[in-house]
C-alpha positions in Angstrom: 142.8 178.8 72.0 143.2 175.5 70.1 146.8 176.4 68.8 147.9 177.2 72.4 146.6 173.8 73.6 148.5 172.2 70.8 151.6 174.0 71.4 151.5 172.9 75.1 150.8 169.4 74.2 154.0 169.6 72.1 156.1 171.3 74.6 155.0 169.6 77.6 157.1 166.3 76.9 160.2 168.5 76.2 159.6 170.4 79.5 159.3 167.1 81.4 162.4 165.7 79.9 164.4 168.8 80.9 163.0 169.2 84.3 165.5 168.7 87.2 162.7 166.7 88.9 162.3 164.3 85.9 163.7 161.3 87.7 161.4 162.0 90.8 158.4 162.2 88.5 159.5 158.9 86.9 159.7 157.3 90.4 156.3 158.4 91.2 154.9 157.1 88.0 156.7 153.8 88.5 155.3 153.3 91.8 151.6 154.1 90.7 152.2 151.6 87.9 153.3 148.8 90.2 151.1 149.3 93.3 147.9 147.7 91.6 150.2 144.4 91.1 152.4 144.9 94.2 150.2 146.6 96.7 152.8 145.8 99.7 155.2 147.9 97.7 154.1 151.0 99.6 153.5 149.1 102.9 154.9 150.5 106.1 157.5 147.7 106.5 158.5 147.5 103.0 159.1 151.3 102.7 161.2 151.2 106.0 163.2 148.6 104.2 163.6 150.6 101.1 164.9 153.6 103.1 167.2 151.6 105.3 168.8 150.4 102.0 168.9 153.8 100.7 171.0 155.8 103.1 174.4 153.8 102.8 174.0 153.7 99.0 173.4 157.6 99.1 176.6 158.2 101.0 178.6 156.3 98.4 176.8 157.9 95.5 177.5 161.4 96.8 181.1 160.7 96.8 180.9 159.3 93.2 178.9 162.4 92.0 181.9 164.8 92.9 184.2 162.4 90.7 181.8 162.1 87.8 181.3 165.9 87.7 185.0 166.2 86.8 184.2 163.4 84.0 186.3 160.8 86.2 185.2 157.7 87.9 186.0 155.9 91.1 185.9 152.1 90.8 187.7 151.8 94.2 184.9 152.7 96.5 184.0 149.0 96.9 187.5 148.2 98.0 187.5 151.3 100.4 184.5 149.8 102.0 185.9 146.4 102.6 189.2 147.7 103.8 187.7 150.3 106.1 185.3 147.8 107.5 188.3 145.6 108.5 190.2 148.4 109.8 187.5 149.5 112.1 186.6 146.0 113.2 190.2 145.4 113.9 190.2 148.3 116.6 187.0 147.7 118.3 186.0 144.1 118.1 185.4 142.5 121.5 186.6 138.8 120.8 187.7 136.6 118.0 187.6 132.9 117.6 191.3 131.6 117.5 190.2 128.6 115.3 189.3 131.0 112.6 191.8 133.7 112.8 195.0 131.7 113.7 196.1 131.7 110.0 195.5 135.5 109.8 198.7 137.8 109.9 196.7 140.0 112.4 196.5 137.2 115.0 198.4 137.7 118.2 199.1 141.4 117.4 196.1 143.1 116.2 193.5 140.6 117.2 193.4 138.2 120.0 190.7 136.2 122.0 190.3 139.2 124.0 189.5 141.3 121.0 191.0 144.1 119.0 193.4 146.9 119.7 191.0 148.9 121.9 188.6 146.1 123.0 186.3 147.3 125.7 187.8 150.9 126.0 185.5 153.7 125.9 187.3 155.4 122.9 187.3 152.1 120.9 184.2 153.1 118.7 185.3 156.8 118.1 188.9 155.8 117.4 187.7 153.1 114.9 185.3 155.5 113.1 188.1 158.0 112.7 190.5 155.5 111.5 187.8 154.2 108.9 187.4 157.9 107.7 191.2 158.4 107.4 191.9 155.3 105.6 189.1 156.0 103.1 190.4 159.5 102.7 194.0 158.2 102.0 192.9 155.8 99.4 191.1 158.9 97.7 194.3 160.9 98.0 196.4 158.0 96.3 193.7 157.9 93.4 193.6 161.7 93.1 197.3 162.2 93.1 197.9 159.6 90.4 195.0 161.2 88.2 195.9 164.9 88.8 199.7 164.8 89.3 200.8 161.8 87.1 197.9 162.2 84.7 197.1 158.7 84.6 193.5 157.5 83.5 191.1 157.5 86.4 189.7 154.2 85.2 192.9 152.4 85.4 194.1 153.9 88.6 190.8 153.2 90.5 190.4 149.7 88.9 194.1 148.8 90.2 193.4 150.2 93.8 190.0 148.3 93.8 191.8 145.1 93.1 194.7 145.9 95.4 192.9 147.0 98.6 190.3 144.4 98.1 192.8 141.7 98.1 194.7 143.3 101.1 191.2 143.2 103.1 190.8 139.4 102.3 194.5 138.6 103.0 194.4 140.4 106.4 191.3 138.3 107.5 191.7 135.4 105.2 188.4 136.1 104.0 186.8 135.7 107.5 184.3 138.1 109.0 185.3 140.1 112.2 182.3 139.7 114.6 181.5 140.9 118.1 181.4 144.7 117.4 180.2 147.1 120.1 176.5 147.7 120.5 177.2 151.5 120.3 178.7 151.1 116.9 175.9 148.6 115.6 173.3 151.4 116.6 174.6 153.6 113.7 173.3 151.1 111.4 170.1 150.0 113.0 169.4 152.4 115.9 167.3 155.4 115.9 166.7 158.8 117.6 163.2 158.7 118.5 161.6 157.7 115.1 164.5 159.0 113.0 167.1 156.4 111.9 170.8 157.4 112.8 171.8 156.3 109.5 169.4 158.8 107.9 170.6 161.5 110.0 174.2 160.9 109.1 173.5 160.6 105.4 171.3 163.6 105.2 173.9 166.0 107.1 176.4 164.4 104.5 174.1 165.3 101.5 173.4 168.9 103.0 177.0 169.6 103.4 177.6 168.3 99.9 175.0 170.3 98.3 176.1 173.5 100.1 179.7 172.8 99.1 178.8 172.6 95.5 176.1 175.2 95.2 176.9 178.0 97.8 180.8 178.1 97.7 183.5 179.5 95.3 184.9 176.1 95.4 181.8 174.7 93.9 181.8 177.1 91.0 185.5 176.4 90.3 184.5 172.6 90.6 181.9 172.8 87.9 184.2 175.0 85.7 186.8 172.3 85.9 184.4 169.7 85.0 183.1 171.7 82.0 186.5 172.6 80.5 189.6 171.8 82.6 192.0 173.5 80.2 190.2 176.9 80.2 189.8 176.6 84.0 193.6 175.9 84.3 194.4 178.9 82.2 192.1 181.2 84.0 194.0 180.4 87.2 191.8 177.6 89.0 193.9 175.1 90.7 192.5 171.9 88.9 194.8 169.6 90.4 193.9 170.3 93.7 190.3 170.2 92.9 190.7 166.8 91.2 192.6 165.5 94.2 190.0 166.7 96.6 187.1 165.1 94.7 188.6 161.6 95.0 189.5 162.3 98.6 185.7 163.2 99.2 184.9 160.0 97.3 187.0 158.0 99.5 185.7 159.6 102.6 182.0 159.0 101.5 182.9 155.4 100.8 184.1 155.0 104.3 181.0 156.6 105.7 178.9 153.9 103.5 181.2 151.4 105.0 180.5 152.5 108.5 176.7 152.2 108.0 176.9 148.9 106.3 179.3 147.3 108.6 177.1 148.5 111.7 174.0 147.2 109.9 175.6 143.7 109.2 177.3 143.8 112.8 180.6 142.7 111.5 183.8 143.9 109.6 183.5 142.3 106.4 186.4 141.8 103.9 184.1 141.4 100.9 181.9 144.3 101.8 180.9 146.1 98.6 181.4 143.1 96.2 179.1 143.6 93.3 177.8 146.9 94.5 179.7 149.2 91.9 177.0 149.0 89.3 174.4 150.1 92.1 176.6 153.2 92.9 177.5 154.4 89.5 174.0 153.5 88.0 172.3 155.3 90.7 174.2 158.4 89.8 173.6 158.0 86.1 169.9 157.3 86.7 169.9 160.6 88.7 171.2 162.5 85.6 174.9 163.1 86.6 176.8 163.3 83.3 179.5 160.8 82.5 180.9 163.5 80.4 181.4 165.8 83.3 180.5 169.4 84.3 176.8 168.5 85.2 175.4 167.1 88.4 173.6 167.9 91.7 173.3 166.2 95.1 169.5 166.5 94.8 169.8 164.3 91.3 171.9 161.8 93.2 169.2 161.6 95.7 166.5 161.1 93.1 168.6 158.5 91.3 169.3 156.5 94.4 165.7 156.6 95.4 164.5 155.2 92.1 167.4 152.8 91.9 166.4 151.3 95.3 162.7 151.1 94.6 163.5 149.4 91.3 165.7 146.8 92.9 163.1 146.3 95.8 160.2 145.8 93.5 162.1 143.4 91.1 162.8 141.3 94.2 159.1 141.5 95.2 158.4 140.1 91.8 160.3 137.0 92.8 162.5 137.4 89.6 165.8 135.4 89.3 168.9 137.2 90.0 170.2 137.4 86.4 166.8 138.7 85.3 167.2 141.4 88.0 170.7 142.4 86.7 169.5 142.4 83.1 166.6 144.9 84.1 169.0 147.1 86.1 171.7 147.2 83.2 168.9 148.1 80.8 167.7 150.9 83.0 171.0 152.2 83.5 171.6 152.0 79.6 168.4 154.1 79.1 169.3 156.6 81.7 172.6 157.1 79.8 170.7 157.4 76.5 168.5 160.0 78.2 171.3 162.0 79.4 172.5 162.4 75.9 169.0 163.3 74.6 168.7 165.8 77.4 172.1 167.4 76.6 171.2 168.0 73.0 167.8 169.2 73.7 169.3 171.8 76.0 171.8 172.9 73.3 169.1 173.1 71.0 167.0 175.2 73.4 169.9 177.6 73.8 
């Protein structure tokens, strides 16, 4: 009996480390440790703030997950957010200040004192949303084509498109925010259906679709196979190029959804939307256990990673730490998460 207990004590840490719910358990432990020092961490108002910050980030992280599973990376998601935010606002804004926008190349053609292209029209918001999703997907298509067809490094391709489209967004607006968006659009970021936030509904639907696509379809099996061994997958007849392109299109599409939620919440089209947020997106995925080496990752892991990351950021702010201290802690946590990923991978190999 004693030997059984000793064996259990030895195996328990290993089983916990290899568990799919490791990050969720870690989150619960983290909250329990902090509550005595920050009791308002689990207050209703603060939890509502945590959840409101979580949904747009989760949408972005879902798109990044698809790319990371293929051992790629999409650095352009933040620029997609900025560009699509501006595109949507140009279409649906109800008015603009001439003193601010006269120097913008958009003035007089796309934006006037009376608003954007479809200012006041019933179709303004739906058209703007579709345009944002299309633009995001097109940027993803450009990234995916360069990576899959021209075999360019994903890091370089997405770094260049990040710089390019961020600059375009700033140039088009001369770094000015586009205000006076329709209330029906703003409700996507701050409204609710009963007690359920609309942003939550949108993101949960996206997560369920993404989870089903990866775990319940032939595409999902081929997707993981490509991430594990692209050469063997190609030899076995899997269209690895199409899968790679589609991964980046999905990433761009999800970035546009994140842009919609953030823009609606901020009530503006913002040319600098997403600046400094790349660490949050990739960091949340890494914390969740999405392997940077490819071939491993689940949407549920991404959810756990985003949840932990948002709570971490929120608790650090509640502790009134300086911004550079917060960034140092975030960086350290992401580093530890990447290290744990290596340890877990080796432990899995040993187990087999």
